[in-house]
C-alpha positions in Angstrom: -1.9 7.1 -0.5 -0.6 9.6 2.1 -0.9 13.3 1.3 2.8 14.0 1.7 3.6 11.2 -0.8 1.1 12.6 -3.3 2.6 16.1 -2.9 6.1 14.8 -3.5 5.0 13.0 -6.7 3.2 16.2 -7.9 6.3 18.4 -7.3 8.5 15.9 -9.1 6.1 15.5 -12.1 5.3 19.2 -12.6 9.0 20.1 -12.1 10.0 17.7 -14.9 7.2 18.9 -17.1 8.1 22.6 -16.6 11.7 21.9 -17.4 10.8 20.2 -20.7 8.4 23.0 -21.7 11.0 25.6 -21.0 13.3 23.8 -23.4 10.7 24.1 -26.1 9.9 20.4 -26.2 6.3 20.7 -24.9 3.4 23.0 -25.5 1.1 24.3 -22.7 -1.4 21.5 -23.3 1.2 18.9 -23.2 2.6 20.4 -20.0 -0.7 19.7 -18.2 -1.1 16.3 -19.8 2.4 15.2 -18.8 1.9 16.5 -15.2 -1.2 14.4 -14.8 0.4 11.3 -16.3 3.5 11.5 -14.1 1.4 12.0 -11.0 -0.7 9.0 -11.8 2.4 7.0 -12.7 3.9 7.9 -9.3 0.8 6.6 -7.6 0.6 3.4 -9.6 4.3 2.6 -9.0 3.9 3.1 -5.3 0.8 0.9 -5.2 2.5 -1.7 -7.3 5.4 -1.8 -4.8 2.9 -2.0 -1.9 1.1 -4.9 -3.6 4.3 -6.7 -4.2 5.4 -6.3 -0.6 1.9 -7.4 0.6 1.9 -10.4 -1.6 5.3 -11.5 -0.3 4.4 -11.0 3.3 1.1 -12.8 2.9 3.0 -15.9 1.7 5.4 -16.2 4.6 3.1 -18.6 6.5 4.3 -21.5 4.4 7.9 -21.3 5.8 6.5 -21.0 9.3 4.2 -24.0 8.8 7.0 -26.3 8.0 9.2 -25.4 11.0 9.6 -27.9 13.8 10.5 -25.5 16.6 7.4 -23.8 18.2 9.5 -21.7 20.5 11.4 -20.2 17.5 8.1 -19.4 15.7 6.6 -18.0 18.9 9.4 -15.5 19.1 9.5 -14.7 15.4 5.7 -14.3 14.8 5.1 -11.0 16.6 7.5 -9.2 14.3 5.8 -10.6 11.2 2.3 -9.8 12.6 3.3 -6.2 13.4 4.8 -5.9 9.9 1.4 -6.9 8.5 -0.3 -4.3 10.8 2.0 -1.6 9.4 1.6 -2.6 5.8 -2.2 -2.9 6.0 -2.2 0.8 7.2 -0.8 1.6 3.7 -2.6 -1.1 1.7 -5.9 -1.6 3.6 -7.8 -3.5 1.0 -5.2 -6.2 0.1 -7.3 -9.4 0.5 -4.2 -11.7 0.7 -2.7 -9.7 3.5 -6.0 -9.4 5.4 -6.4 -13.1 5.1 -2.8 -13.7 6.3 -3.3 -11.3 9.2 -6.5 -13.0 10.3 -4.9 -16.5 10.0 -1.6 -15.4 11.6 -3.2 -13.7 14.6 -5.6 -16.6 15.2 -2.9 -19.3 15.0 -0.4 -17.4 17.1 -3.0 -16.7 19.8 -4.1 -20.3 20.0 -0.7 -21.9 19.9 1.3 -19.5 22.0 -1.0 -17.4 24.2 -4.2 -19.3 25.0 -2.5 -22.7 25.4 0.1 -21.2 27.7 -2.6 -19.6 29.7 -4.5 -22.9 30.0 -1.4 -24.7 31.2 -0.9 -22.0 33.8 -4.3 -22.3 35.3 -3.4 -25.1 37.7 -0.4 -23.3 39.2 -0.9 -19.5 38.7 -4.5 -18.3 38.3 -3.5 -14.6 38.1 -1.0 -15.1 35.3 -3.4 -17.4 33.5 -6.2 -14.8 33.7 -3.9 -12.1 32.4 -2.9 -14.2 29.4 -6.4 -15.2 28.6 -7.4 -11.5 28.5 -4.5 -10.9 26.1 -5.7 -13.9 24.0 -9.2 -12.4 23.9 -7.9 -9.1 22.5 -5.7 -10.8 19.9 -8.6 -12.9 18.7 -10.7 -9.7 18.3 -7.9 -8.3 16.1 -7.9 -11.4 14.0 -11.7 -11.3 13.6 -11.5 -7.6 12.6 -9.0 -8.4 9.8 -11.2 -11.2 8.5 -14.3 -9.1 8.5 -12.4 -6.3 6.7 -11.4 -8.8 4.1 -14.9 -10.0 3.5 -16.0 -6.4 3.1 -13.5 -5.7 0.3 -15.5 -7.8 -2.3 -18.8 -7.7 -0.4 -19.3 -4.2 1.0 -21.4 -4.2 4.1 -21.1 -8.0 4.8 -19.6 -7.5 8.2 -22.5 -5.2 9.3 -25.0 -7.6 7.8 -23.5 -10.5 9.7 -24.5 -8.8 13.0 -28.1 -8.5 11.9 -29.1 -11.4 9.6 -26.0 -13.7 9.3 -27.6 -16.4 7.1 -28.6 -13.8 4.6 -25.3 -12.0 4.8 -23.2 -14.9 3.7 -25.3 -15.8 0.7 -23.2 -13.7 -1.7 -20.0 -15.4 -0.6 -18.1 -17.4 -3.2 -15.6 -20.2 -3.1 -12.8 -17.7 -3.1 -14.2 -16.3 0.2 -13.8 -19.6 2.1 -10.5 -18.8 3.8 -11.9 -15.5 5.1 -15.1 -17.1 6.2 -13.2 -19.8 8.0 -10.8 -17.5 9.8 -13.5 -15.1 10.7 -15.5 -18.0 12.2 -12.5 -19.4 14.0 -11.4 -16.1 15.5 -14.9 -15.1 16.4 -15.6 -18.5 18.0 -12.4 -18.3 20.0 -13.1 -14.7 21.0 -16.6 -15.7 22.2 -15.2 -18.7 24.1 -13.0 -16.3 26.2 -15.8 -13.7 26.5 -18.7 -15.7 27.9 -19.5 -12.9 30.4 -20.0 -10.4 27.5 -23.5 -10.4 26.0 -22.1 -8.4 23.0 -19.7 -11.3 22.3 -22.1 -14.1 22.8 -24.6 -12.4 20.5 -22.2 -13.1 17.6 -22.6 -16.9 17.9 -25.1 -16.9 14.9 -22.5 -15.3 12.7 -20.1 -18.1 13.5 -22.6 -20.7 12.5 -23.6 -18.9 9.3 -20.0 -18.4 8.2 -18.7 -21.9 8.9 -21.8 -23.5 7.4 -21.4 -21.4 4.2 -17.7 -22.3 4.0 -18.6 -26.0 4.3 -21.2 -25.6 1.6 -18.8 -23.8 -0.8 -15.7 -26.0 -0.3 -16.0 -28.8 2.3 -12.6 -30.1 1.5 -10.8 -26.8 1.9 -7.3 -27.0 3.6 -7.4 -30.8 3.9 -10.5 -30.8 6.1 -9.9 -27.8 8.3 -13.6 -26.9 8.3 -14.6 -30.4 9.4 -12.0 -30.2 12.2 -13.6 -26.9 13.4 -17.0 -28.5 13.3 -16.0 -31.5 15.5 -16.0 -29.2 18.5 -18.6 -26.7 17.3 -21.3 -29.3 16.9 -21.5 -29.9 20.6 -22.1 -26.2 21.1 -24.3 -25.5 18.1 -27.6 -23.9 19.2 -31.0 -25.2 18.1 -30.0 -28.1 15.8 -31.9 -31.3 15.6 -30.3 -34.7 15.9 -27.4 -36.1 17.9 -24.5 -33.6 18.2 -22.1 -36.4 19.1 -23.0 -38.3 15.9 -22.5 -35.1 13.9 -19.1 -34.4 15.5 -18.0 -38.0 14.8 -19.0 -37.6 11.1 -16.9 -34.5 10.8 -14.0 -36.3 12.5 -14.1 -39.1 10.0 -14.2 -36.7 7.1 -11.4 -34.6 8.5 -9.2 -37.7 9.0 -10.1 -38.8 5.4 -9.2 -35.5 3.8 -5.9 -35.2 5.8 -5.1 -38.9 5.2 -4.7 -39.4 9.0 -1.6 -37.1 9.0 -3.0 -34.2 11.0 -3.1 -34.4 14.8 -5.8 -31.7 15.1 -8.9 -33.8 14.4 -7.9 -36.4 17.0 -7.2 -33.7 19.6 -10.6 -32.0 18.8 -12.5 -35.3 19.1 -10.8 -36.2 22.4 -11.1 -32.8 24.0 -14.8 -32.2 23.0 -16.6 -35.5 22.4 -14.7 -37.9 24.7 -14.7 -35.6 27.6 -18.4 -34.7 27.1 -19.5 -38.3 27.1 -16.8 -39.3 29.7 -15.3 -42.0 27.5 -11.8 -42.2 29.1 -10.6 -45.2 27.1 -11.4 -43.5 23.8 -9.9 -40.2 25.0 -6.5 -41.9 25.8 -6.6 -44.0 22.6 -7.4 -41.0 20.3 -4.7 -38.8 21.9 -2.1 -41.5 21.6 -2.9 -41.7 17.9 -2.3 -38.0 17.6 1.0 -38.2 19.4 2.1 -41.1 17.1 1.7 -39.1 13.9 5.0 -38.6 12.1 5.5 -34.8 12.0 8.0 -35.1 9.1 5.6 -37.1 6.9 3.9 -33.9 5.7 6.3 -30.9 6.1 3.5 -28.4 5.3 1.8 -29.5 8.5 4.9 -30.0 10.7 4.5 -27.0 13.0 0.7 -27.5 13.5 1.3 -31.2 14.3 4.1 -30.4 16.8 1.9 -27.9 18.5 -1.2 -30.2 18.6 1.0 -33.1 19.9 2.1 -30.9 22.7 -1.5 -30.2 23.5 -2.3 -34.0 23.3 0.4 -34.8 25.8 -0.8 -32.0 28.2 -4.4 -33.4 27.9 -3.2 -36.9 28.7 -1.4 -35.6 31.8 -4.8 -34.2 33.0 -6.8 -37.3 32.4 -7.6 -37.9 36.1 -8.9 -34.3 36.3 -11.1 -34.6 33.2 -12.7 -37.9 34.1 -14.7 -39.0 37.1 -13.8 -42.3 38.7 
């Protein structure tokens, strides 16, 4: 609570108490007691209002997710994200809002900053480079919010992740899965755009520890989002025995199963990572056409994500000749 707000509550409480005492209704001891109660009441009422506002803002993602106009959401999102920033200054330990901020910044950056930058690379390298730098900074902000969220219930977890990540995530519970996922996603994306930074690359073990712990705690979370993440990650996982392509395909199958084939993201992830890696052009085209064929209205809660991923699928198809050797 800010000092000026506390002082205002104190002035109001003590003023009311003195007035009552002057009228003979309260004794000296009761005056002190009432002053304390009213100050505490002022604080609790303000915190209650902050929590209610934080809860409401944390739940706005559902209305965005069902929209079918990416440009509208791209224009509306910055205001909502900055509102979260402002509210978190006043309510810094609200886990719901920290999770929403981590999710919101990660999704906004991928859908409307990084993808735009990648599409610019063929025509305007300077503009693409500038956009990718912006994306890197926004992912870092998302990562910071996720780590702050983990520290609320597990003080010191973020610091421990930098030193001994596998041990750091052991105390995590099922309720922590959203924060583990968004921390891993934001950190992974940040590292992907910061490959020339040793400090960023050194955080790769924390990505592995968090996503593996999330998988262990709730592998079906968010209709297979963890498995979709792992489709691409398995090809870049350091020091893991076995065939990474086989592991990626297993995650793809599970992601499709959990989403009942109604999400485009697993198909795009498999095409962009596995198919390009093994240079299977026929499967690349077939999988992306499956992504484009998904009915975005069949599951309204995934409408925006599907529209965005179908746009990426079409863009990838347009670059087939660049991605595959003759």
